[in-house]
KOLFI-292140 format. One record per residue: residue in three letters; x, y negated, z of N, C-alpha, C, O in turn. Coordinates in pm, whole numbers, padded with zeros to 5 digits, always signed. Layout:
residues N
AlaXYZXYZXYZXYZ;...
***
This chain:
residues 241
Met+00349-01546+00316+00248-01580+00198+00240-01742+00174+00248-01827+00263;Lys+00223-01767+00032+00195-01911+00028+00086-01910-00070+00073-01823-00156;Ser-00018-02047-00051-00136-02072-00135-00124-02087-00271-00047-02175-00310;Ile-00187-02019-00355-00182-02041-00499-00312-01993-00556-00365-01900-00494;Ala-00366-02033-00647-00495-01978-00715-00480-01821-00796-00389-01792-00873;Cys-00565-01754-00767-00542-01617-00826-00543-01633-00977-00617-01712-01036;Asp-00467-01560-01028-00426-01556-01202-00449-01439-01264-00509-01356-01196;Ser-00419-01409-01373-00474-01324-01445-00342-01198-01418-00347-01101-01494;Arg-00246-01200-01331-00150-01121-01283-00230-01048-01165-00176-00950-01115;Met-00352-01087-01117-00412-01008-01002-00519-00934-01075-00582-00971-01175;Gln-00529-00827-01009-00620-00721-01010-00714-00676-00880-00667-00638-00773;Phe-00843-00686-00908-00918-00609-00784-00974-00479-00831-01037-00450-00933;Val-00930-00402-00720-00994-00239-00745-01090-00210-00618-01061-00244-00503;Glu-01182-00159-00647-01285-00126-00546-01375-00007-00579-01476+00019-00514;Ser-01334+00063-00684-01409+00170-00760-01325+00328-00766-01207+00343-00799;Asp-01390+00399-00739-01304+00538-00747-01253+00580-00887-01150+00647-00902;Ser-01337+00531-00998-01317+00581-01130-01178+00523-01186-01119+00577-01279;Ala-01134+00412-01125-01006+00349-01196-00883+00455-01195-00809+00490-01287;Ile-00888+00501-01040-00756+00606-01020-00821+00723-00949-00779+00759-00839;Asp-00912+00776-01003-00939+00889-00927-00866+01044-00969-00902+01152-00921;Asn-00769+01027-01056-00691+01153-01070-00588+01154-00963-00527+01261-00954;Leu-00555+01064-00881-00497+01082-00781-00574+01088-00637-00525+01053-00530;Gly-00690+01134-00654-00791+01133-00511-00805+01000-00431-00794+00983-00309;Ala-00830+00913-00525-00842+00800-00458-00982+00741-00441-01055+00713-00536;Arg-01018+00722-00297-01183+00703-00259-01198+00559-00217-01101+00492-00182;Phe-01311+00517-00220-01332+00363-00160-01434+00359-00082-01531+00407-00140;Arg-01464+00319+00040-01584+00286+00113-01679+00193+00042-01627+00099-00017;Lys-01793+00201+00038-01872+00103+00001-01902-00043+00095-01950-00053+00207;Thr-01862-00131+00015-01883-00266+00120-02010-00267+00167-02113-00231+00111;Arg-01988-00323+00308-02146-00329+00361-02157-00468+00390-02056-00531+00421;Pro-02281-00529+00383-02320-00666+00448-02306-00698+00567-02345-00624+00658;Gly-02251-00808+00585-02241-00850+00744-02118-00974+00754-02057-01020+00657;Pro-02102-01011+00888-02018-01140+00915-01856-01096+00881-01765-01178+00867;Glu-01844-00957+00871-01697-00919+00843-01675-00917+00697-01559-00939+00662;Leu-01752-00898+00616-01756-00908+00469-01766-01041+00429-01717-01070+00320;Asp-01826-01140+00505-01820-01270+00478-01672-01322+00499-01623-01406+00423;Leu-01612-01273+00595-01487-01316+00633-01392-01271+00537-01298-01345+00509;Val-01403-01169+00487-01322-01084+00382-01342-01207+00235-01251-01270+00180;Glu-01446-01209+00212-01482-01290+00098-01412-01432+00104-01342-01482+00016;Ser-01446-01490+00231-01364-01622+00243-01227-01642+00223-01175-01739+00168;Phe-01155-01519+00284-01030-01505+00281-00996-01492+00121-00910-01567+00075;Leu-01050-01413+00051-01019-01397-00091-01005-01487-00166-00926-01498-00260;Gln-01117-01588-00111-01108-01717-00218-01025-01824-00186-01016-01927-00252;Ala-00951-01791-00059-00851-01874+00001-00721-01816-00003-00628-01869+00057;Met-00704-01673-00093-00594-01594-00060-00456-01653-00045-00396-01696-00143;Pro-00413-01657+00055-00260-01694+00057-00138-01600-00004-00063-01542+00075;Leu-00124-01588-00114-00057-01487-00177+00026-01558-00290-00032-01622-00378;Ser+00161-01544-00285+00251-01607-00400+00279-01483-00472+00309-01382-00408;Ile+00269-01483-00608+00303-01362-00704+00448-01395-00780+00451-01463-00883;Pro+00536-01355-00734+00669-01387-00791+00677-01361-00958+00599-01277-01004;Asn+00755-01419-01034+00757-01412-01146+00791-01265-01183+00874-01211-01110;Gly+00745-01201-01276+00750-01050-01311+00713-00964-01244+00746-00846-01253;Cys+00630-01017-01159+00522-00923-01088+00370-00917-01108+00311-00992-01186;Arg+00321-00839-01045+00146-00833-01056+00103-00803-00896+00179-00763-00808;Ala-00030-00831-00883-00080-00796-00772-00178-00721-00785-00255-00744-00878;Thr-00202-00616-00699-00332-00533-00701-00407-00520-00584-00347-00469-00489;Val-00524-00553-00567-00595-00572-00453-00700-00476-00429-00801-00486-00497;Phe-00691-00381-00338-00772-00284-00329-00873-00301-00154-00837-00336-00041;Arg-00983-00263-00204-01099-00295-00112-01125-00205-00051-01187-00122-00118;Glu-01101-00164+00099-01134-00048+00183-01111+00093+00124-01195+00184+00124;Pro-00976+00099+00069-00956+00264+00006-00964+00334+00141-00953+00290+00255;Gln-00986+00462+00091-00960+00559+00192-00810+00613+00219-00754+00677+00129;Leu-00746+00589+00338-00629+00659+00380-00627+00741+00489-00738+00758+00540;Glu-00525+00804+00545-00540+00884+00644-00556+00820+00784-00598+00871+00888;Ser-00514+00698+00759-00518+00609+00905-00653+00530+00906-00672+00457+01003;Gly-00761+00537+00794-00877+00481+00805-00912+00408+00673-00860+00448+00568;Phe-00996+00305+00674-01038+00205+00557-00992+00085+00590-01065+00019+00664;Pro-00894+00039+00558-00824-00087+00587-00935-00178+00508-01009-00128+00423;Asp-00940-00320+00544-01063-00416+00453-00974-00430+00312-01030-00404+00205;Leu-00857-00465+00314-00792-00511+00218-00636-00447+00227-00573-00438+00333;Val-00592-00409+00110-00460-00348+00086-00394-00444-00051-00429-00425-00168;Ile-00324-00515-00020-00237-00589-00142-00117-00527-00189-00026-00513-00108;Val-00102-00488-00306+00031-00410-00349+00070-00527-00469+00005-00561-00568;Val+00201-00573-00418+00290-00680-00510+00386-00582-00566+00468-00520-00498;Trp+00367-00570-00724+00483-00486-00792+00534-00548-00905+00475-00638-00966;Arg+00664-00493-00939+00714-00536-01021+00682-00445-01177+00711-00327-01195;Glu+00628-00519-01257+00576-00453-01380+00695-00414-01450+00697-00295-01483;Glu+00790-00481-01478+00917-00434-01544+00959-00274-01536+00982-00198-01630;Ile+00961-00247-01396+01034-00137-01361+00902-00019-01426+00940+00092-01464;Thr+00788-00047-01432+00716+00077-01479+00693+00106-01615+00615+00193-01653;His+00765+00030-01695+00741+00021-01860+00812+00160-01895+00784+00220-01999;Asp+00918+00214-01789+00994+00334-01837+00934+00477-01773+00987+00588-01771;Trp+00825+00442-01730+00776+00556-01648+00709+00632-01745+00647+00580-01838;Arg+00721+00764-01726+00652+00877-01823+00503+00876-01786+00458+00868-01672;Ser+00435+00885-01898+00275+00943-01917+00259+01043-01813+00158+01029-01744;Glu+00360+01172-01777+00324+01275-01694+00309+01218-01552+00244+01285-01472;Arg+00366+01096-01510+00375+01038-01365+00208+01004-01355+00168+00968-01244;Gly+00128+01012-01443-00028+00982-01432-00100+01111-01407-00222+01100-01420;Ser-00054+01239-01372-00073+01349-01330-00064+01392-01226-00123+01496-01196;Leu+00014+01324-01137+00076+01326-01027-00025+01362-00908-00130+01301-00928;Met-00031+01431-00806-00108+01448-00696-00061+01393-00575+00059+01372-00554;Ser-00167+01365-00479-00079+01317-00345-00004+01415-00280+00079+01376-00198;Cys-00018+01544-00303+00089+01654-00230+00215+01620-00307+00321+01627-00246;Asp+00217+01577-00454+00356+01560-00507+00413+01455-00455+00536+01457-00446;Leu+00342+01343-00410+00414+01217-00351+00442+01234-00195+00506+01149-00134;Arg+00396+01338-00139+00459+01358-00008+00599+01419-00017+00695+01376+00046;Leu+00601+01537-00111+00722+01573-00138+00825+01486-00193+00942+01517-00169;Met+00800+01379-00265+00867+01284-00314+00915+01226-00215+01038+01225-00206;His+00829+01157-00105+00907+01097+00003+00989+01150+00081+01084+01083+00122;Phe+00968+01306+00126+01078+01387+00175+01195+01383+00125+01297+01369+00192;Leu+01187+01399-00026+01330+01375-00083+01411+01250-00079+01533+01256-00065;His+01335+01113-00093+01343+00999-00076+01436+00982+00057+01532+00905+00054;His+01401+01057+00175+01476+01032+00305+01594+01152+00323+01697+01134+00389;Ser+01565+01259+00261+01687+01355+00281+01776+01336+00168+01887+01387+00163;Lys+01727+01262+00077+01846+01258-00036+01838+01378-00152+01821+01361-00273;Arg+01852+01494-00088+01839+01604-00182+01813+01724-00094+01847+01727+00024;Ala+01746+01828-00159+01722+01982-00084+01702+02053-00177+01666+02030-00293;Arg+01738+02179-00100+01705+02299-00183+01575+02344-00207+01494+02305-00123;Glu+01533+02411-00293+01398+02443-00328+01327+02517-00227+01213+02495-00188;Asp+01425+02627-00181+01368+02684-00048+01326+02636+00065+01239+02685+00137;Lys+01408+02510+00086+01361+02446+00206+01227+02350+00187+01145+02314+00272;Leu+01232+02322+00049+01089+02244+00008+00975+02350+00037+00877+02317+00104;Val+00988+02466-00010+00884+02572+00015+00852+02581+00149+00734+02570+00185;Ala+00969+02605+00249+00945+02617+00388+00867+02509+00450+00801+02535+00551;Tyr+00867+02370+00391+00827+02247+00466+00681+02226+00396+00582+02181+00455;Phe+00685+02265+00267+00539+02237+00198+00474+02358+00138+00377+02347+00064;Gly+00525+02466+00170+00452+02595+00133+00442+02602-00025+00493+02516-00096;Lys+00369+02716-00079+00395+02760-00212+00379+02647-00314+00438+02640-00422;Arg+00288+02559-00265+00256+02456-00366+00374+02375-00413+00377+02311-00518;Ala+00472+02384-00323+00621+02293-00357+00666+02319-00458+00744+02230-00493;Ala+00654+02427-00554+00720+02484-00686+00639+02376-00781+00699+02302-00859;Gly+00496+02376-00765+00430+02285-00885+00466+02132-00845+00494+02053-00935;Ser+00465+02102-00740+00506+01960-00696+00644+01928-00775+00655+01838-00859;Ile+00740+02010-00738+00874+01999-00801+00869+01983-00981+00945+01916-01050;Gly+00770+02058-01020+00782+02073-01154+00732+01936-01230+00779+01885-01332;Arg+00611+01887-01143+00528+01759-01189+00637+01660-01174+00672+01587-01267;Leu+00704+01658-01028+00802+01530-01034+00917+01526-01119+00972+01420-01150;His+00951+01633-01156+01085+01668-01279+01033+01603-01383+01098+01510-01432;Asn+00906+01640-01435+00866+01612-01556+00819+01489-01563+00803+01448-01678;Ala+00789+01407-01467+00738+01257-01473+00877+01194-01465+00873+01071-01477;Gly+00987+01242-01449+01135+01155-01469+01161+01114-01296+01232+01017-01266;Met+01106+01183-01210+01145+01100-01057+01222+01186-01001+01277+01134-00904;Ile+01254+01297-01017+01392+01411-00969+01440+01472-01051+01375+01508-01149;Trp+01574+01502-01034+01654+01576-01099+01737+01707-01045+01765+01711-00925;Pro+01768+01793-01114+01831+01907-01047+01983+01886-01008+02065+01849-01092;Val+02014+01909-00883+02173+01880-00839+02213+02011-00795+02197+02044-00678;Gly+02279+02111-00910+02319+02237-00853+02176+02315-00817+02079+02303-00891;Ser+02174+02387-00711+02054+02455-00647+01976+02356-00579+01882+02407-00518;Ala+01984+02238-00571+01910+02164-00491+01842+02052-00600+01876+02040-00718;Trp+01743+01976-00534+01670+01846-00645+01701+01711-00543+01703+01703-00420;Ala+01720+01632-00625+01730+01503-00595+01655+01396-00648+01622+01399-00766;Pro+01621+01289-00566+01528+01177-00635+01620+01107-00694+01740+01108-00666;Phe+01554+01028-00801+01621+00892-00879+01629+00799-00782+01567+00797-00676;Ala+01719+00714-00827+01695+00560-00734+01586+00533-00727+01505+00557-00817;Leu+01549+00460-00589+01439+00380-00585+01402+00273-00671+01284+00243-00682;Arg+01484+00217-00729+01481+00103-00793+01412+00122-00920+01341+00040-00979;Arg+01445+00260-00960+01374+00318-01090+01218+00385-01045+01124+00388-01125;Ser+01211+00421-00950+01084+00501-00942+00947+00435-00853+00829+00471-00852;Phe+01011+00329-00784+00907+00263-00695+00917+00110-00726+01020+00043-00722;Ala+00798+00070-00755+00777-00070-00827+00708-00184-00710+00688-00301-00742;Ala+00683-00140-00601+00630-00224-00509+00719-00283-00427+00798-00213-00364;Thr+00718-00433-00416+00794-00513-00353+00737-00525-00207+00816-00515-00113;Lys+00612-00544-00184+00515-00569-00061+00411-00481-00109+00377-00464-00226;Ile+00350-00411+00022+00209-00376+00051+00167-00429+00189+00209-00392+00298;Ile+00066-00534+00157+00025-00626+00263-00129-00568+00312-00227-00580+00239;Ala-00134-00516+00419-00268-00478+00484-00342-00580+00587-00283-00625+00685;Val-00457-00608+00560-00545-00707+00619-00657-00631+00682-00733-00566+00610;Glu-00670-00633+00784-00783-00550+00892-00884-00713+00950-00841-00807+01018;Ala-00997-00698+00902-01060-00809+00929-01170-00796+01060-01232-00690+01060;Lys-01195-00869+01144-01287-00859+01269-01340-00972+01329-01262-01055+01376;Val-01470-00991+01335-01530-01113+01401-01492-01113+01562-01455-01213+01623;Gly-01508-00995+01613-01458-00988+01761-01385-00856+01763-01325-00807+01668;Lys-01401-00789+01917-01324-00685+01947-01176-00682+01908-01134-00590+01838;Trp-01088-00790+01956-00954-00802+01936-00884-00662+01922-00827-00623+01820;Ala-00898-00594+02036-00821-00463+02074-00847-00385+01967-00750-00330+01913;Ser-00945-00370+01928-00972-00283+01801-00916-00301+01662-00872-00210+01592;Val-00925-00456+01626-00862-00494+01498-00724-00468+01522-00659-00394+01447;Leu-00674-00525+01623-00508-00503+01636-00466-00336+01668-00352-00301+01638;Asn-00545-00250+01721-00512-00134+01707-00514-00084+01558-00421-00016+01515;Gln-00620-00117+01481-00598-00072+01322-00523-00130+01254-00477-00072+01156;Ala-00484-00270+01283-00358-00309+01225-00221-00238+01228-00148-00221+01131;Leu-00201-00202+01351-00095-00112+01394-00085+00009+01312+00016+00039+01248;Leu-00205+00085+01316-00215+00215+01224-00176+00166+01092-00107+00248+01030;Asn-00202+00046+01025-00193+00009+00884-00015+00025+00863+00037+00056+00755;Thr+00046+00002+00966+00185-00011+00952+00268+00117+00916+00390+00126+00900;Trp+00173+00213+00908+00213+00349+00863+00272+00341+00703+00374+00391+00657;Phe+00166+00257+00634+00215+00247+00474+00229+00102+00458+00265+00077+00343;Ala+00215+00005+00524+00239-00138+00498+00361-00202+00513+00417-00175+00619;Ser+00422-00285+00433+00564-00344+00485+00532-00471+00558+00622-00532+00616;Lys+00374-00526+00559+00338-00627+00612+00191-00614+00684+00099-00586+00606;Ser+00159-00628+00809+00003-00563+00837-00053-00711+00926+00014-00769+01012;Tyr-00147-00738+00894-00226-00876+00966-00358-00834+00998-00427-00757+00932;Val-00386-00892+01105-00534-00907+01129-00604-01061+01049-00540-01163+01020;Leu-00727-01039+01030-00800-01138+01001-00893-01164+01066-00981-01078+01072;Val-00914-01300+01144-01027-01326+01245-01067-01478+01189-00997-01555+01124;Pro-01195-01492+01231-01239-01647+01183-01190-01772+01255-01199-01882+01200;Arg-01138-01757+01377-01063-01862+01442-00949-01816+01492-00944-01694+01507;Leu-00835-01894+01528-00721-01863+01590-00737-01809+01708-00804-01871+01790;Pro-00684-01690+01740-00687-01627+01879-00655-01692+02004-00645-01814+02002;Ser-00639-01632+02111-00555-01713+02228-00435-01716+02215-00386-01663+02115;Gln-00357-01774+02303-00197-01785+02282-00186-01626+02342-00108-01559+02275;Arg-00249-01552+02457-00221-01419+02480-00229-01333+02385-00157-01233+02385;Gln-00331-01362+02275-00359-01264+02175-00243-01282+02077-00184-01184+02032;Leu-00215-01394+02046-00102-01426+01947+00024-01351+02005+00102-01289+01933;Val+00036-01362+02130+00168-01291+02189+00168-01153+02190+00270-01085+02185;Asp+00048-01106+02196+00029-00950+02196+00064-00903+02048+00148-00817+02025;Ala-00009-00970+01948+00014-00957+01770+00172-00975+01762+00234-00888+01702;Lys+00233-01068+01810+00375-01079+01787+00462-00967+01845+00567-00935+01791;Arg+00419-00912+01950+00504-00796+02014+00506-00691+01936+00607-00620+01940;His+00384-00653+01839+00365-00551+01770+00400-00567+01640+00377-00479+01557;Gly+00466-00690+01607+00502-00735+01470+00382-00748+01377+00404-00732+01257;Ile+00248-00777+01419+00139-00771+01339+00126-00938+01321+00134-01022+01410;Gly+00105-00958+01187+00062-01112+01166-00119-01148+01166-00216-01076+01139;Val-00111-01257+01199-00253-01323+01232-00306-01425+01108-00238-01523+01079;Cys-00428-01396+01039-00475-01520+00965-00568-01525+01015-00626-01432+01071;Ser-00618-01684+01000-00760-01723+01086-00781-01852+00968-00699-01888+00883;Phe-00923-01909+00995-00951-01989+00929-00945-02151+00987-01007-02176+01091;Asp-00885-02236+00933-00903-02395+00997-00954-02468+00898-00889-02476+00793;Arg-01071-02533+00910-01125-02637+00797-01095-02558+00662-01020-02595+00572;Gly-01168-02444+00666-01165-02400+00521-01026-02328+00451-01032-02255+00352;Lys-00908-02361+00519-00774-02311+00505-00756-02181+00589-00796-02167+00704;Val-00695-02090+00519-00621-01997+00591-00485-02023+00660-00382-02064+00607;Arg-00501-01997+00766-00383-02044+00875-00292-01911+00901-00354-01811+00936;Glu-00158-01902+00887-00111-01780+00893-00006-01790+01003+00069-01887+01017;Val-00009-01672+01088+00096-01655+01160+00168-01517+01131+00120-01405+01148;Asn+00301-01552+01080+00337-01433+01010+00367-01311+01049+00393-01300+01169;Ser+00373-01173+00953+00397-01052+00997+00541-01005+00992+00602-01039+00890;Val+00601-00940+01074+00712-00867+01042+00700-00792+00926+00601-00725+00899;Ser+00822-00805+00839+00824-00750+00719+00917-00607+00729+01028-00604+00783;Thr+00863-00514+00678+00941-00373+00693+00982-00335+00565+00936-00395+00468;Arg+01074-00228+00547+01123-00186+00404+01018-00065+00366+00960+00018+00435;Leu+01021-00088+00240+00913+00032+00180+01010+00147+00088+01118+00116+00039;Pro+00956+00260+00078+00818+00290+00111+00824+00338+00269+00919+00395+00324;Arg+00713+00305+00320+00711+00356+00473+00662+00495+00492+00702+00556+00591;Ser+00581+00553+00408+00522+00672+00388+00485+00739+00258+00488+00677+00152;Tyr+00450+00861+00267+00392+00883+00127+00289+00814+00092+00263+00797-00028;Ala+00208+00760+00196+00077+00662+00148+00158+00542+00075+00109+00512-00034;Ser+00243+00486+00105+00299+00372+00010+00369+00388-00120+00412+00296-00190;Trp+00375+00536-00150+00408+00586-00268+00236+00595-00320+00220+00521-00416;Met+00151+00643-00294+00019+00649-00337-00019+00530-00370-00068+00516-00482;Leu-00008+00431-00294-00057+00288-00325+00016+00231-00447-00034+00176-00545;Asn+00135+00253-00424+00223+00198-00575+00191+00266-00697+00209+00221-00810;Asp+00137+00395-00663+00112+00442-00819-00037+00420-00838-00079+00410-00953;Trp-00126+00411-00729-00268+00340-00775-00260+00217-00854-00319+00193-00959;Ala-00159+00123-00775-00153-00013-00887-00112+00022-01013-00175-00012-01113;Trp-00004+00092-01018+00017+00112-01166-00071+00179-01265-00075+00153-01385;Arg-00154+00282-01191-00282+00352-01261-00368+00242-01304-00382+00206-01421;Ser-00421+00193-01208-00545+00077-01215-00489-00011-01332-00576-00063-01402;Ala-00367-00036-01361-00326-00131-01471-00338-00086-01595-00361-00161-01690;Gln-00323+00043-01604-00342+00145-01722-00497+00156-01782-00526+00174-01900;Ala-00577+00145-01685-00701+00198-01682-00783+00096-01798-00902+00114-01823;
***
């Protein structure tokens, strides 16, 4: 991440209403030192947005792993130009099935029903109408990821003034959906803490004279889980709102 000023390609989302048709919920921000830390980080956000991309910043979205303080989705806008309007009606259960197909490459409908229950038929129909899967004989297969997944990075940031073990644990949970996961602390941690973070592939952001100092995170491939698909689609839908 490299420092640049936020521009018109960056959008902030912290309201349920923008993407409520996918069941997105957000925790209300609470005053305190950690909110102040997040606000300071946002003012000095070390994020480079590549040409042709947009960045959507979600504040405390509700995910199965908890409420990460910030989730930043960098996504290629051009990919979404051909997405059908029916994609806007997909539900989280549909994206669970989509992630399964992404990994299995193809699967018969009876296998999908065995894994996902009777609701699998509805998910298959909605994903097909959205142009994300296609029939191959008696099976279903996903279209190429470059056509259906726009996110290039999903960055999770977990802020904490103290309790290093707690913030590191939450940052680890965030690797379930994020390609990069960071802890955000007011000052550079001890060398032992930095080694601990590095061992788990977690990055560290801290402040030094009003600027963000970064110890980089390990970068992993997307999508990591069905939650990666959800955040990918939340970013697209919020841009349409």
